[in-house]
N, C-alpha and C positions, 0 to 999 in steps of 0.2 A: 385904326392904327393912324389914322388922321389924327388924333386924339395923342395917341402916345407920343408923335412924332414935334403936334405940339409944344407939347408940355419936357420933352427936352429941351431944344429948340428958349423955351422958359428957362432952363436951368441952366441957359448958357454952353449948350451942347449945337456945335457949324462946321461944319456944313454935316444936316442929317440925311440919311438916305436908305432907301429899299437894296437890298444886294440878293441875291440871287446864285447862293452855290450851287457847281453841276454834283450830280452821281459820285463819290467819293473823291472830289477836289480838294487838295492835297496845302496846306500854307505852311508851309516851317519853318523851322525860327522864327524869330525876327523882334525887333520891336519898332516902336512909332514916340517920333517927337511930343506925345500930345496924349493926352488920357483920352481911352476908347470907352462904349458904354454897345452895347450886343441886347438887341431884346430880342429873342426868338421868336416866330410868326408861325413856320412849316415846316420836319423833319426836323433833322435832330444832328447835332454835332458836336464834336469832342472838342476843348477846348487843355492845350497843353502848356500849367504855368506853377510855377515852385515845386517843380519833378511832382508833380499831380496832374493825373487829368479828371475833368469834370464831364459829360453827358449832359450836355443841356437840347433839350423838346422846349415846343410850343410853350407859351408862356416863361419861360427862363430867364433873366437877363445874368448876366458876368459884366462887371469893370475893368480893366483892366488898366492900370495909371502907366505912365509916361514910360519911355525907359525898359521897361518891363518884358523882358526877351518870355512869347506865350509861341506858340502853333495851333492850327486848326486845320483839320478833316469832317470834311460832314458825311453824313453817312449814308446809305444806299439809295436811297430817294432826293437827296440830294439837302437844301439848305435854306430857307429862306428869312432873315432877319435885318431888322434893322442897327445901322451902324449910324452910333453918333459919336462923334468929336470935338474936342473942348482943347481947345488951341492957347 
């Protein structure tokens, strides 16, 4: 995990941190003023973007472009993932 965080920082992402979502935690439609990269460590999360829902599991990743409206919902066991922002 530390290597992944350092790799993302070398690619210009900052800040980079680990987030633990509670079981079934819901993050309704929103957008950010920066690019976001998620890398799933444990559990699963569904991400809704562009009218589609993608379920991410450990080892999966997703890039969310700045100002792109998206939503997320953690699975029944929650989800632990790396969040990286590029401003």
